[in-house]
Structures are given as C-alpha cells and as structure tokens.
Backbone bond lengths (Angstrom), bond angles and torsions (degrees), N, CA, C in turn:
res aa  C-N    CA-C-N  psi(-1)  N-CA   C-N-CA  omega(-1)  CA-C   N-CA-C  phi
1 M - - - 1.462 - - 1.508 109.12 -
2 A 1.334 117.02 127.39 1.464 121.75 -176.68 1.520 110.16 -73.61
3 P 1.349 117.88 144.53 1.461 119.97 177.71 1.519 110.79 -66.88
4 A 1.341 116.44 155.50 1.457 120.58 178.50 1.517 109.71 -67.27
5 P 1.340 117.63 144.11 1.463 120.42 175.65 1.521 110.06 -55.62
6 A 1.344 115.16 147.59 1.455 120.41 -175.94 1.522 111.72 -57.04
7 R 1.367 116.44 -35.60 1.469 118.50 -177.41 1.526 112.53 -66.09
8 D 1.377 116.54 -20.80 1.464 120.23 -178.28 1.533 113.26 -88.69
9 V 1.334 117.32 -13.45 1.454 120.75 -174.52 1.524 112.25 -60.40
10 P 1.343 120.25 -48.43 1.470 119.18 178.85 1.527 112.77 -58.62
11 L 1.342 116.66 -38.57 1.452 119.80 179.10 1.527 110.87 -64.37
12 I 1.349 115.86 -43.90 1.473 120.16 179.45 1.523 110.66 -62.53
13 Q 1.332 116.74 -42.94 1.462 120.14 179.66 1.520 111.36 -63.07
14 S 1.349 115.91 -39.24 1.455 120.24 178.54 1.526 111.28 -63.30
15 L 1.358 116.24 -42.32 1.453 120.17 179.03 1.526 111.64 -65.36
16 L 1.334 116.43 -40.47 1.457 120.16 179.08 1.522 111.22 -62.50
17 R 1.349 116.20 -41.27 1.465 119.24 178.08 1.523 110.90 -62.70
18 R 1.323 115.88 -37.71 1.451 120.19 -178.99 1.526 111.02 -69.19
19 W 1.338 115.84 -35.62 1.467 119.74 -177.81 1.525 112.10 -74.45
20 R 1.328 115.31 -31.80 1.462 118.10 -179.46 1.523 110.16 -66.15
21 R 1.332 115.72 142.43 1.450 118.91 174.81 1.513 109.70 -71.18
22 K 1.321 115.54 138.41 1.446 118.77 173.63 1.520 109.19 -66.45
23 P 1.344 117.47 143.26 1.469 118.27 177.68 1.528 109.64 -57.08
24 P 1.312 117.73 131.34 1.459 119.24 -178.53 1.524 111.43 -64.43
25 S 1.310 116.22 147.90 1.461 120.44 179.71 1.523 109.00 -145.74
26 V 1.312 115.19 162.16 1.458 122.56 178.40 1.521 107.81 -127.35
27 D 1.316 116.57 134.29 1.461 121.60 178.55 1.527 110.88 -56.23
28 E 1.322 116.54 133.98 1.464 121.81 -175.33 1.531 112.07 -59.75
29 A 1.328 117.37 -46.75 1.467 119.86 -177.91 1.530 111.08 -64.99
30 L 1.331 116.27 -39.47 1.464 120.41 179.00 1.520 110.48 -66.06
31 W 1.326 117.20 -40.53 1.457 120.71 179.20 1.523 111.32 -64.32
32 Q 1.314 116.65 -44.64 1.466 119.79 -179.84 1.522 111.12 -63.22
33 A 1.332 117.02 -39.90 1.463 120.27 177.83 1.525 110.89 -64.66
34 T 1.324 116.93 -37.89 1.464 121.12 179.07 1.522 110.66 -66.64
35 C 1.316 117.21 -41.89 1.470 120.94 178.47 1.524 110.96 -63.51
36 Q 1.325 117.30 -38.73 1.457 120.61 179.26 1.527 111.02 -67.01
37 A 1.331 116.17 -30.88 1.466 120.41 -175.56 1.517 113.49 -84.26
38 C 1.335 117.81 -13.91 1.469 121.08 -174.60 1.525 109.69 -123.64
39 P 1.324 118.53 113.35 1.467 121.21 -175.43 1.529 113.77 -56.97
40 W 1.335 118.43 -37.03 1.471 119.59 -179.97 1.523 111.01 -62.85
41 L 1.311 117.09 -42.69 1.456 121.25 -179.55 1.522 110.64 -69.76
42 H 1.327 115.93 -43.34 1.461 121.13 -177.79 1.526 111.18 -61.78
43 A 1.339 117.23 -32.14 1.466 121.32 -176.24 1.528 113.29 -80.16
44 L 1.334 118.28 -11.77 1.461 120.86 179.67 1.525 110.62 -71.57
45 D 1.345 116.37 148.33 1.467 118.15 173.29 1.528 109.32 -71.20
46 A 1.324 116.33 168.27 1.470 121.19 -171.69 1.524 111.89 -59.67
47 A 1.335 117.55 -40.79 1.465 120.51 -177.13 1.525 110.91 -66.01
48 R 1.322 117.12 -42.25 1.465 119.95 -179.30 1.530 110.77 -73.50
49 Q 1.319 117.15 -32.06 1.464 119.32 173.84 1.522 111.09 -59.44
50 Q 1.324 115.89 -43.81 1.467 119.10 -178.81 1.531 111.42 -69.53
51 R 1.316 116.69 -34.74 1.463 119.72 176.22 1.531 110.34 -64.95
52 L 1.335 115.39 -41.35 1.458 119.47 177.96 1.525 111.10 -67.07
53 R 1.312 116.68 -36.43 1.474 120.23 177.76 1.526 110.89 -59.41
54 A 1.328 116.98 -43.25 1.468 120.56 179.03 1.532 110.63 -65.77
55 L 1.328 117.16 -40.53 1.466 120.46 178.63 1.531 111.08 -65.13
56 A 1.333 116.71 -41.45 1.463 120.47 179.36 1.526 110.94 -64.65
57 A 1.319 116.39 -38.38 1.465 120.00 177.27 1.523 110.68 -63.81
58 Y 1.317 116.35 -41.61 1.468 121.15 177.47 1.528 110.00 -63.05
59 F 1.328 116.37 -42.49 1.467 121.61 178.25 1.527 109.79 -57.83
60 L 1.318 117.11 -48.88 1.463 121.16 -177.61 1.524 111.98 -64.22
61 Q 1.320 116.58 -30.77 1.461 120.46 178.37 1.522 111.53 -74.56
62 R 1.330 118.01 -35.19 1.463 121.45 -170.83 1.529 114.77 -101.73
63 K 1.322 117.97 -20.51 1.466 120.57 -175.09 1.531 110.67 -112.86
64 A 1.322 116.29 138.83 1.461 121.37 169.80 1.524 108.38 -81.76
65 I 1.319 117.32 131.06 1.464 121.87 173.32 1.526 106.36 -106.52
66 T 1.328 116.26 113.64 1.460 121.97 -171.19 1.524 110.83 -116.25
67 P 1.335 118.38 102.00 1.461 119.62 172.83 1.521 110.07 -76.13
68 V 1.325 116.87 142.04 1.471 121.32 -176.71 1.530 109.70 -129.57
69 A 1.338 115.19 173.44 1.469 122.70 176.30 1.524 112.21 56.10
70 G 1.334 115.92 38.79 1.453 120.67 175.70 1.516 115.56 86.11
71 L 1.315 118.41 -4.05 1.465 121.27 179.51 1.525 110.34 -70.56
72 Q 1.321 116.26 140.48 1.454 122.60 173.66 1.524 108.73 -123.54
73 L 1.323 116.59 137.35 1.457 122.23 -179.03 1.523 109.36 -123.57
74 D 1.327 116.77 129.86 1.464 119.31 177.26 1.533 110.05 -86.49
75 E 1.305 115.34 -179.87 1.468 120.47 -174.85 1.524 111.50 -61.42
76 G 1.322 116.68 -40.56 1.458 119.74 179.72 1.511 112.82 -67.15
77 Q 1.310 117.84 -38.04 1.469 121.55 178.68 1.524 111.25 -68.27
78 R 1.311 116.61 -36.27 1.467 119.86 176.40 1.531 110.67 -66.35
79 L 1.313 116.12 -40.58 1.466 119.49 177.53 1.521 110.37 -64.57
80 L 1.318 117.40 -40.94 1.466 121.08 178.03 1.523 111.00 -59.32
81 L 1.316 117.59 -45.84 1.465 121.11 178.75 1.524 110.98 -62.31
82 A 1.322 116.60 -43.26 1.467 120.09 179.26 1.523 110.63 -61.55
83 A 1.333 116.80 -43.01 1.463 120.48 -178.40 1.528 111.20 -65.85
84 L 1.332 117.60 -42.05 1.468 119.80 178.99 1.527 111.21 -64.52
85 C 1.334 116.59 -39.90 1.463 119.33 178.38 1.523 111.89 -65.97
86 C 1.320 116.48 -29.43 1.468 120.24 -178.39 1.521 113.31 -89.50
87 L 1.328 117.85 -8.98 1.459 120.40 -178.62 1.532 112.60 -54.46
88 P 1.344 119.80 -41.14 1.475 119.12 177.76 1.526 114.15 -73.28
89 L 1.332 118.08 -1.49 1.461 121.10 -176.55 1.523 112.89 -105.07
90 L 1.317 117.86 11.02 1.458 120.51 -177.08 1.525 112.36 -59.03
91 E 1.314 117.92 -34.42 1.466 121.49 176.72 1.532 111.41 -99.11
92 F 1.307 117.09 -37.90 1.472 121.46 -175.93 1.527 111.33 -70.39
93 G 1.326 117.12 -37.64 1.456 121.01 177.86 1.521 114.06 93.25
94 Q 1.324 115.83 -179.50 1.463 121.58 -172.99 1.521 113.17 -67.57
95 E 1.337 118.64 -13.07 1.462 120.36 175.16 1.530 110.97 -60.73
96 G 1.315 116.57 -22.31 1.456 120.43 178.76 1.514 113.98 -69.69
97 L 1.321 117.55 -7.48 1.462 121.82 179.27 1.523 112.51 -97.61
98 H 1.313 118.42 3.77 1.459 121.38 -178.46 1.540 111.16 -71.12
99 G 1.338 114.94 151.27 1.457 120.10 168.45 1.510 116.04 96.67
100 W 1.317 118.64 -0.06 1.466 121.06 178.46 1.520 108.39 -156.05
101 S 1.333 116.36 164.95 1.464 118.32 -170.08 1.524 115.06 -136.79
102 E 1.331 119.26 -1.29 1.466 118.54 -172.71 1.525 112.13 -144.11
103 L 1.326 115.34 137.97 1.454 123.83 169.50 1.522 107.19 -108.57
104 V 1.325 117.01 117.91 1.459 122.72 179.49 1.529 107.49 -102.67
105 V 1.330 116.40 128.13 1.459 120.98 -174.24 1.527 109.95 -119.92
106 Y 1.320 115.84 119.01 1.461 122.89 176.89 1.535 109.06 -93.19
107 P 1.327 117.90 154.71 1.466 119.32 177.61 1.528 112.57 -62.28
108 E 1.327 116.81 -35.66 1.460 122.04 -177.92 1.526 108.62 -153.30
109 A 1.323 117.78 -166.82 1.464 120.87 -179.87 1.527 110.01 -53.13
110 F 1.320 116.06 144.52 1.456 121.41 -173.55 1.523 109.97 -129.61
111 R 1.323 115.38 162.13 1.460 120.88 -178.78 1.525 111.21 -104.67
112 V 1.326 115.26 139.37 1.463 122.33 177.12 1.526 107.81 -126.14
113 R 1.320 116.44 130.58 1.464 121.96 179.62 1.521 110.01 -77.79
114 R 1.341 116.73 128.50 1.460 122.64 179.51 1.531 109.50 -115.37
115 S 1.325 115.25 155.93 1.462 120.42 173.25 1.522 109.04 -146.77
116 H 1.328 115.08 151.61 1.466 121.15 -179.20 1.521 109.09 -154.89
117 V 1.319 115.98 134.25 1.461 121.17 174.88 1.523 107.96 -100.64
118 D 1.328 116.94 120.04 1.463 119.92 -176.75 1.526 111.32 -81.01
119 A 1.330 115.93 -179.79 1.471 121.24 -175.44 1.524 112.61 -61.46
120 A 1.325 116.52 -23.39 1.467 120.01 179.88 1.526 111.98 -89.12
121 G 1.341 116.54 2.15 1.458 120.10 179.46 1.512 113.98 84.18
122 V 1.327 117.21 12.24 1.468 121.13 -179.75 1.522 109.42 -89.01
123 L 1.329 116.24 130.39 1.453 122.23 179.04 1.528 110.01 -83.98
124 H 1.331 115.95 126.32 1.462 121.59 175.92 1.525 108.02 -113.60
125 E 1.327 117.86 134.80 1.463 122.64 177.95 1.522 109.03 -129.81
126 W 1.318 115.55 142.19 1.462 120.59 179.25 1.531 109.10 -157.93
127 D 1.329 116.16 168.55 1.455 122.90 177.12 1.519 109.40 -106.60
128 D 1.325 116.43 132.68 1.459 122.41 171.72 1.521 109.10 -102.92
129 E 1.332 117.31 136.34 1.469 120.38 172.02 1.518 107.60 -97.91
130 L 1.317 116.77 122.82 1.453 122.70 -171.80 1.520 111.42 -125.01
131 I 1.340 115.50 156.48 1.462 120.49 170.71 1.528 111.01 -109.35
132 G 1.318 116.31 -7.23 1.454 121.37 177.26 1.510 110.41 -172.22
133 E 1.320 115.64 154.10 1.464 120.66 176.82 1.524 108.40 -159.38
134 A 1.314 116.03 146.64 1.465 121.80 176.72 1.518 108.18 -125.21
135 W 1.314 117.07 113.04 1.459 121.48 177.44 1.519 109.16 -80.75
136 D 1.330 116.42 142.71 1.465 121.23 -172.54 1.528 112.91 -48.54
137 S 1.316 117.24 -52.98 1.468 120.22 -178.84 1.526 111.00 -125.46
138 G 1.324 115.86 19.65 1.448 120.85 -179.45 1.510 111.14 -118.76
139 P 1.322 116.59 -155.25 1.472 119.41 -173.95 1.518 113.46 -73.20
140 L 1.312 114.15 166.33 1.450 123.23 168.69 1.523 106.54 -102.41
141 L 1.339 117.59 133.35 1.463 122.62 -176.06 1.522 109.39 -116.67
142 L 1.342 116.37 135.73 1.459 121.49 179.69 1.521 110.72 -137.06
143 S 1.318 115.53 150.88 1.458 122.98 169.94 1.531 108.27 -93.42
144 W 1.327 116.76 120.08 1.461 120.86 -178.99 1.525 110.96 -63.29
145 A 1.338 118.02 -38.69 1.461 120.55 178.73 1.524 111.19 -59.96
146 D 1.331 117.19 -38.08 1.457 120.07 -178.91 1.520 112.09 -77.56
147 V 1.313 117.49 -32.00 1.466 119.74 171.98 1.526 109.55 -59.96
148 Q 1.334 116.85 -45.06 1.459 121.16 179.36 1.528 111.48 -64.83
149 A 1.330 116.57 -39.23 1.470 120.10 178.41 1.523 110.85 -63.55
150 D 1.321 117.43 -39.51 1.466 121.19 177.58 1.527 110.95 -62.31
151 I 1.325 116.85 -42.48 1.464 121.24 -179.82 1.530 110.42 -65.38
152 A 1.318 116.50 -36.55 1.465 120.76 -179.92 1.526 112.26 -69.18
153 D 1.340 117.74 -23.52 1.467 122.07 -178.75 1.525 108.47 -136.44
154 P 1.330 117.53 68.73 1.472 121.23 -166.45 1.524 115.29 -73.57
155 R 1.322 118.78 -10.31 1.465 120.87 -178.41 1.525 112.72 -108.35
156 S 1.323 115.58 19.52 1.464 120.26 -174.78 1.527 113.37 -85.80
157 G 1.324 117.59 -8.75 1.461 120.39 -176.68 1.512 113.52 98.42
158 F 1.341 117.49 3.98 1.463 120.55 -176.31 1.529 111.23 -123.95
159 C 1.312 115.33 138.64 1.465 122.30 171.04 1.523 106.50 -161.37
160 V 1.332 114.97 95.49 1.463 119.68 -172.60 1.523 111.94 -61.25
161 A 1.324 118.67 -32.75 1.468 120.09 -178.77 1.526 111.22 -64.68
162 V 1.326 118.03 -45.53 1.461 118.66 -179.67 1.528 110.98 -73.45
163 H 1.333 117.52 -28.85 1.473 120.27 175.04 1.533 110.38 -59.06
164 E 1.331 115.79 -50.38 1.465 118.76 -178.08 1.523 111.83 -70.19
165 M 1.319 117.25 -33.41 1.466 119.34 175.92 1.527 111.19 -66.68
166 A 1.325 117.08 -32.75 1.467 119.17 175.72 1.523 110.39 -59.38
167 H 1.334 117.14 -38.83 1.466 119.78 176.64 1.528 110.93 -64.22
168 K 1.325 116.89 -40.99 1.468 120.10 179.32 1.532 111.11 -63.05
169 I 1.320 116.62 -38.54 1.466 120.34 178.20 1.522 109.88 -70.64
170 D 1.323 116.29 -42.79 1.466 122.64 -178.99 1.527 111.45 -54.46
171 V 1.329 117.04 -43.63 1.471 121.16 -172.28 1.525 113.01 -82.02
172 L 1.328 118.21 -2.30 1.469 120.56 -178.40 1.526 112.71 -61.36
173 D 1.319 117.86 -26.18 1.473 120.19 179.39 1.529 111.75 -90.35
174 G 1.347 116.00 7.97 1.455 119.90 175.77 1.512 115.01 95.75
175 A 1.334 117.54 -4.30 1.470 120.16 -178.83 1.515 109.55 -138.10
176 L 1.325 116.81 127.60 1.465 121.91 174.88 1.529 107.12 -88.81
177 D 1.331 115.64 92.04 1.459 119.67 -170.46 1.527 113.90 -140.37
178 G 1.331 116.62 9.35 1.456 119.55 179.46 1.510 114.30 87.30
179 T 1.334 117.67 4.96 1.467 121.95 177.88 1.520 108.79 -126.20
180 P 1.321 118.61 110.42 1.465 121.10 179.67 1.526 111.12 -75.72
181 P 1.330 117.97 173.70 1.468 119.60 177.21 1.529 110.97 -60.95
182 L 1.322 116.60 125.38 1.460 122.38 -177.07 1.521 109.68 -144.62
183 P 1.335 117.89 157.08 1.466 119.39 168.60 1.519 110.32 -57.36
184 R 1.325 116.95 150.61 1.470 121.09 -169.75 1.525 113.19 -56.92
185 D 1.339 118.02 -46.03 1.462 119.74 -177.96 1.517 111.11 -63.15
186 W 1.323 116.24 -44.07 1.462 120.46 179.16 1.531 110.42 -66.04
187 Q 1.309 116.69 -37.85 1.465 120.58 179.67 1.520 110.98 -59.45
188 R 1.332 116.88 -41.83 1.465 120.17 178.83 1.533 111.06 -63.99
189 Q 1.335 116.14 -44.08 1.462 119.99 178.76 1.523 110.83 -63.87
190 W 1.324 115.65 -44.22 1.470 121.30 179.39 1.535 110.26 -58.65
191 A 1.329 116.41 -52.04 1.464 120.79 -177.34 1.527 110.64 -59.16
192 R 1.321 117.32 -40.92 1.466 120.88 -179.87 1.529 110.53 -64.87
193 D 1.327 117.21 -50.07 1.462 120.80 -175.11 1.533 111.89 -70.10
194 F 1.330 117.17 -40.24 1.459 119.72 178.83 1.527 110.92 -67.21
195 Q 1.328 117.22 -40.54 1.465 119.55 179.96 1.523 110.74 -63.66
196 H 1.325 116.30 -42.95 1.464 120.61 179.02 1.529 110.68 -61.09
197 S 1.335 117.03 -45.91 1.462 120.92 -179.17 1.524 111.37 -69.24
198 Y 1.328 116.30 -38.93 1.467 120.49 178.97 1.528 110.67 -63.68
199 D 1.323 117.29 -45.85 1.468 120.74 -179.97 1.530 110.79 -61.01
200 A 1.330 116.75 -43.40 1.468 120.30 179.84 1.527 110.64 -64.79
201 F 1.314 116.78 -40.27 1.465 120.90 179.61 1.527 110.57 -65.94
202 C 1.328 116.99 -43.45 1.469 120.36 178.28 1.510 111.84 -60.47
203 R 1.333 117.48 -36.90 1.464 120.23 178.43 1.538 110.17 -63.42
204 Q 1.314 117.02 -39.29 1.465 120.49 177.80 1.532 110.68 -64.13
205 V 1.333 116.29 -46.59 1.459 120.72 -178.62 1.528 110.14 -64.61
206 D 1.332 116.92 -44.59 1.473 121.07 -178.73 1.529 111.63 -63.68
207 A 1.326 115.71 -29.32 1.465 119.79 179.63 1.528 112.03 -82.04
208 G 1.320 116.89 -1.85 1.461 120.70 178.83 1.510 114.52 79.11
209 R 1.326 117.56 16.98 1.468 120.01 -179.31 1.526 110.15 -80.71
210 D 1.310 115.49 149.68 1.459 120.46 172.24 1.529 108.52 -69.94
211 T 1.328 116.56 138.75 1.462 120.97 -179.86 1.521 109.56 -123.10
212 A 1.320 115.93 143.50 1.461 120.54 177.96 1.521 111.16 -69.89
213 I 1.332 116.32 -29.86 1.459 123.04 177.31 1.525 108.85 -91.19
214 D 1.318 117.00 143.83 1.468 122.30 179.74 1.535 110.23 -51.43
215 P 1.337 118.13 123.05 1.473 120.43 -177.79 1.528 113.96 -62.25
216 Y 1.327 117.87 -13.92 1.470 119.66 176.26 1.530 110.86 -59.45
217 A 1.319 117.44 -21.81 1.462 121.27 178.16 1.522 112.26 -61.44
218 A 1.339 117.96 -18.54 1.466 121.08 -179.73 1.517 112.95 -84.18
219 E 1.340 118.11 -2.14 1.463 121.18 -176.96 1.526 112.85 -62.55
220 A 1.330 117.31 -39.96 1.472 122.34 -176.45 1.516 107.61 -171.76
221 P 1.345 118.53 159.20 1.465 119.85 179.23 1.525 113.77 -56.21
222 E 1.347 116.96 -36.54 1.458 118.71 -179.68 1.529 111.69 -69.15
223 E 1.340 117.20 -32.36 1.462 119.46 176.82 1.529 110.49 -74.94
224 F 1.313 116.73 -32.55 1.464 120.67 175.47 1.528 110.05 -59.74
225 F 1.322 116.72 -45.53 1.466 121.53 178.27 1.527 110.81 -63.11
226 A 1.338 117.63 -45.41 1.463 121.27 -176.80 1.529 111.29 -67.28
227 V 1.337 117.50 -41.27 1.463 120.43 177.88 1.529 110.36 -66.96
228 A 1.327 117.40 -42.56 1.467 120.09 176.93 1.529 110.69 -60.22
229 T 1.324 116.65 -35.66 1.470 120.63 176.36 1.522 110.63 -61.09
230 E 1.337 117.10 -42.85 1.470 120.02 176.96 1.525 110.76 -58.26
231 Y 1.326 116.92 -44.41 1.459 119.90 -178.69 1.527 111.32 -69.01
232 H 1.324 118.09 -33.44 1.456 120.00 176.31 1.526 110.53 -57.30
233 F 1.330 116.20 -42.50 1.460 119.60 -177.03 1.521 113.39 -84.99
234 S 1.334 118.65 -26.37 1.458 118.86 -171.83 1.531 115.02 -116.65
235 A 1.312 118.08 -18.39 1.471 120.67 178.11 1.530 109.05 -150.25
236 P 1.334 117.48 61.62 1.473 119.94 -172.49 1.531 113.55 -64.53
237 Q 1.339 117.91 -33.54 1.469 118.91 179.72 1.531 110.90 -66.46
238 L 1.327 116.04 -37.83 1.471 119.99 177.41 1.526 110.34 -65.05
239 L 1.322 117.41 -44.50 1.461 120.42 178.82 1.523 110.57 -62.19
240 Q 1.324 117.60 -41.26 1.461 121.36 179.06 1.524 110.93 -61.66
241 R 1.325 116.98 -40.61 1.463 120.77 -179.49 1.524 112.22 -68.81
242 E 1.342 116.37 -40.89 1.458 120.66 -173.80 1.525 113.16 -84.95
243 M 1.340 117.04 -35.67 1.466 121.58 -173.72 1.527 109.58 -142.84
244 P 1.324 118.20 72.12 1.464 120.50 -172.95 1.524 114.33 -60.44
245 A 1.330 118.17 -36.56 1.465 119.66 -179.51 1.528 110.69 -67.15
246 V 1.327 116.27 -42.97 1.466 120.98 177.46 1.529 109.94 -62.77
247 A 1.326 116.33 -45.11 1.461 120.66 -179.84 1.528 111.44 -59.12
248 A 1.319 116.89 -39.29 1.464 120.48 -179.82 1.526 111.35 -65.34
249 H 1.328 117.51 -43.19 1.461 120.62 177.73 1.531 110.97 -62.50
250 L 1.327 117.39 -41.96 1.458 119.97 -177.21 1.524 111.42 -70.06
251 R 1.321 118.02 -34.61 1.473 119.62 174.35 1.520 110.19 -62.10
252 R 1.306 116.25 -40.61 1.465 119.91 179.22 1.529 111.09 -67.81
253 F 1.322 117.26 -37.96 1.461 121.58 -175.51 1.527 112.50 -79.02
254 Y 1.337 116.58 -43.82 1.461 120.75 -175.55 1.528 113.53 -97.89
255 G 1.340 116.92 -12.34 1.463 119.26 -168.45 1.516 108.85 84.19
256 P 1.334 117.48 176.53 1.462 119.88 -176.86 1.528 111.67 -64.20
257 S 1.314 116.00 145.25 1.452 120.55 175.35 1.523 109.49 -65.11
258 P 1.342 117.29 145.13 1.474 118.44 174.37 1.522 112.82 -57.18
259 F 1.342 116.71 -25.84 1.468 121.13 -177.69 1.537 112.00 -103.03
260 A 1.325 116.79 19.30 1.452 119.73 178.68 1.517 109.68 -63.63
261 A 1.325 115.78 145.08 1.464 120.32 178.11 1.517 109.57 -64.99
262 P 1.336 118.41 140.85 1.472 120.52 179.74 1.523 110.95 -66.30
C-alpha cells in the first residue's frame, strides 16, 4: 500500500484527532463539592483523590447512568455514583469496568422477579426486594436511598455501591466465586485464606451466634467477598479484628481503606 501524499498528511492527522475521544475530565469545583459531600472521598489523600477523579471521569464517559421510576439525578449526583463505583478500582484500575455498560438507579429498594426449578421439576417463582444487584454481563443496579443512607453513616460496615462493584470485579475472570483476577501464586493464597475464614464464619452463623460481621456474608463465597469489601472501606478496624487474613488480602488488593487508622 502506497503512503499518503505529503499534502494529505495534515488533513489525515486532523481527522484522527477529531475521531479520538477527548480524555475524560471532571470540573474542579464539582469534584471538590463531591469530595466534601462523601466521607470516603474526603478521607482519601490528595494523590488517591486525583486517581479516583480520573476513574470517575472514565466511568461517566463509558457508562450510561439511568435513573428509573421517576428518579432524577443531577450532574453532581451522577459524579458521586461514578466515584463510589470506582472506589474499589483505585489499585485495580479502569480494567475493572470492562464487560458492562449501564448503571440503573432506583429511587429506593426495588423488586426483582426470581424463578427456580427444583429437583422434582416444579417451577417456583417469587419476588426479591433488593437494594443492589450486579448482573454478570449486564447492568449494575442500585437503590439511591440506600446509597444516601450509606453516605450518612459511612463507618457502619455498609456501602452498597462497593458491594456490587466487588461482584463486577469478581466475575472478570469468568467465575463469580469470591476470587477476583489475581496472579496465580496470590490466587492460591487468597483462595486458601478466604475459604478458611468463610468456613469458620459459616459455622458461627449456622450455630446461631451473633457475629460482628453482617451474617449475609455466609450466603455464598461471592457474598463473603463482597461483604468483606464493604467492611474494608467502611469498618476496616472491625474487619482486621474479626478476619485478619481477609483484611490483609483486601488491603493489598484495594489499597488502604480511607478510614484506616493512621
């Protein structure tokens, strides 16, 4: 193939610049207001705040944020949602956003129709009331009321946005199993330590004992990982006390919690 004539090169370069997406950015005043309004963001050091700002800008460029059931979201609220979803990606990076394209936001808890065929071939159907859900290759769903409740009480051990994002990260390797994509040696250590902690936690829940960690973590290994992720970001000292091996892996994977002790 012959090279383009020299006179055409400037035109080609101009077209290429036009076709390329502009690097995403977030208005400085809007970002500062968002950080002030969200304790997790406000607690980050300056370097991690700026890293999160770039991730949130990328999120807003690549993901549709769709409010439903009459909910309306302004520019600042959309940025807040993007930043919370990207909080678990501070170390992992924007690759953690691959495989889906939409964040659906309900005003409050929402219902999802479920079905299951049992061993006898009988179809069972029911409604689940949820505050968040992450579909394997589909959208991420959140309740705006619960996002706001988490922000109002950021050290309670709950953050539905990072819980659902943990599921999105978990499934990147093709399996929703409580183990995100990791180097092989680390993956073996992670699987061993998480399984040991999960089994011990399930024994406590099955025995009817009160647990410092939300008992929903005993539902499945993937929920154990997602709930532990919430505690990493919102109650890291509690997670360290109750599950030190899990806490150590999550510090390595996510970086230090914004609420980590100095």
